[in-house]
C-alpha positions in Angstrom: 138.7 125.7 63.3 135.3 126.1 65.0 135.9 122.8 66.8 139.1 124.1 68.4 137.4 127.2 69.6 134.6 125.1 71.2 137.2 122.8 72.8 139.2 125.8 74.1 136.1 127.3 75.7 135.2 124.0 77.3 138.7 123.6 78.7 138.7 127.2 80.0 135.3 126.7 81.6 136.5 123.5 83.3 139.7 125.1 84.5 137.7 128.0 85.9 135.3 125.6 87.7 138.3 123.8 89.2 139.7 127.1 90.5 136.3 128.0 92.0 136.0 124.5 93.6 139.5 124.8 95.1 138.6 128.3 96.5 135.6 126.8 98.2 137.6 124.0 99.6 140.2 126.5 100.9 137.5 128.6 102.6 135.8 125.6 104.1 139.2 124.5 105.6 139.7 128.0 107.0 136.3 127.9 108.7 137.2 124.6 110.2 140.6 125.9 111.4 138.9 128.9 112.9 136.4 126.8 114.7 139.2 124.6 116.0 140.9 127.8 117.4 137.8 128.8 119.2 137.4 125.3 120.6 140.9 125.3 122.0 140.5 128.6 123.7 137.1 127.7 125.2 138.6 124.5 126.5 141.5 126.4 128.1 138.9 128.7 129.8 136.8 125.8 131.0 139.9 124.1 132.4 140.9 127.2 134.4 137.5 127.4 136.1 137.8 124.6 138.7 141.1 125.9 140.0 139.7 129.4 140.2 136.7 128.1 142.0 138.8 126.3 144.6 140.7 129.5 145.3 137.5 131.5 145.7 135.5 129.0 147.7 137.3 129.6 150.9 136.8 133.4 150.8 133.3 133.4 149.4 131.6 130.5 151.1 128.4 132.5 151.7 128.2 133.5 148.0 126.9 130.0 147.1 124.5 131.2 144.4 127.3 132.9 142.5 129.6 129.8 142.8 126.8 127.5 141.7 126.0 129.7 138.7 129.6 129.4 137.5 129.6 125.6 138.1 126.3 125.2 136.2 127.4 127.4 133.4 130.7 125.5 133.0 128.8 122.2 132.9 126.5 123.6 130.2 129.4 124.9 128.2 131.1 121.5 128.4 127.9 119.8 127.3 127.6 122.1 124.3 131.1 121.4 123.2 129.9 119.4 120.1 127.0 121.7 119.3 126.6 124.2 116.5 128.3 127.5 116.7 125.0 129.0 117.7 124.5 126.5 120.6 128.1 126.9 121.7 127.9 130.7 121.7 124.8 130.6 123.9 126.4 128.3 126.4 129.7 130.2 126.4 127.8 133.5 126.8 126.2 132.2 130.0 129.6 131.1 131.2 131.1 134.5 130.5 128.2 136.2 132.3 128.6 133.9 135.4 132.4 134.5 135.4 131.8 138.2 135.2 129.5 138.1 138.2 132.1 136.0 140.1 134.9 138.5 139.5 132.6 141.4 140.4 131.6 139.7 143.6 135.2 139.0 144.4 135.8 142.8 144.5 134.0 142.9 147.8 136.6 140.6 149.4 139.9 142.5 150.1 141.7 139.3 151.2 140.7 137.5 148.1 141.7 140.4 145.9 145.1 140.3 147.5 145.5 136.6 147.1 148.3 135.9 144.6 146.8 132.7 143.4 143.5 134.5 142.7 145.3 137.3 140.9 147.2 134.8 138.8 144.0 133.0 137.8 142.3 136.3 137.1 145.2 137.3 134.8 145.2 133.9 133.1 141.4 134.1 132.6 141.8 137.6 131.0 144.5 136.3 128.7 142.2 133.4 127.6 139.3 135.8 127.1 141.5 137.9 124.8 142.5 134.8 122.9 138.9 133.8 122.5 138.1 137.2 121.0 141.0 136.9 118.5 139.9 133.3 117.6 136.3 134.5 117.2 137.3 137.3 114.9 139.4 134.9 112.8 136.6 132.4 112.6 133.9 134.9 111.7 136.2 136.3 109.0 136.6 132.8 107.5 132.9 132.3 107.7 132.3 135.6 105.9 134.7 134.6 103.1 133.0 131.2 102.8 129.5 132.6 102.8 130.4 135.2 100.1 131.7 132.4 97.9 128.7 130.2 98.5 126.2 133.0 97.7 127.9 134.9 94.9 127.9 134.2 91.1 129.5 132.2 89.5 130.9 130.3 92.5 127.3 129.5 93.7 126.9 127.3 90.6 129.7 125.1 91.9 129.0 125.4 95.6 125.4 124.0 95.5 126.0 120.8 93.5 129.1 120.0 95.5 127.5 120.4 98.9 129.1 123.6 100.1 126.8 125.4 102.5 126.9 128.7 104.4 128.6 128.5 107.8 127.2 130.0 111.1 128.9 132.9 112.7 130.0 132.7 116.4 128.0 135.5 117.8 127.3 136.8 121.3 123.9 135.9 122.7 123.9 138.3 125.6 122.8 141.8 124.5 124.6 143.2 127.6 127.9 142.0 126.2 127.3 144.1 123.0 126.3 147.2 124.9 128.7 150.2 125.0 129.7 150.7 128.6 128.8 154.0 130.3 131.7 155.9 131.6 131.0 158.7 134.1 133.6 161.0 135.7 
C-alpha cells in the first residue's frame, strides 16, 4: 500500500513538472511572437522613411542637418536589427527622435504641409507608430509573464535546469519620450 502512495506522488510530481515546463515553453513562444511583431512594425517604419525623405528633400533642401540625422538614425536602426531588445530600443529611440524633429521642422513649410504625398506618408508613419506601440505592449506583457514564471516558485526549479532565462523588456531610452507633455491654454 505504501508503495502505491509513493508511486502516486512521484507520478503527480512528474505530471506537475510537465505542466510547468509546458507553461514555460508557451511563454517563451509568446515572447518570440511578440518580438517578431515589433520587428515587423519597425521594418515597416524603416521602409517608409526613404520615400518620406524623397518627398521632403525638395522642400527642405537647406535643412540638411535634420535630413542627415534621419538618414543616420535609420542606418543605425537597420544595423541594430539583430541586436538585443535593449540595443534595438536605443537605436529605434534615436530614429523616433529624428523623425519627430523632421515632422516638427516640416511645420515651417506651408507648401510641404499641403503636399498630399507628404500628408499620406505622415499618416502612414503615424499608423505604423501606433502599431509599434501595440506590438511593444504585447511583447512587454509576454516578457512579464515569462519573467514571473522564471523567477517564481515552483516553476523556477524547472526553468533553471532547462535553460529558461528572463527576457528583456523593450523600453524607451529617451527620457523625453516618457515625459508628460505640458499643455497650456
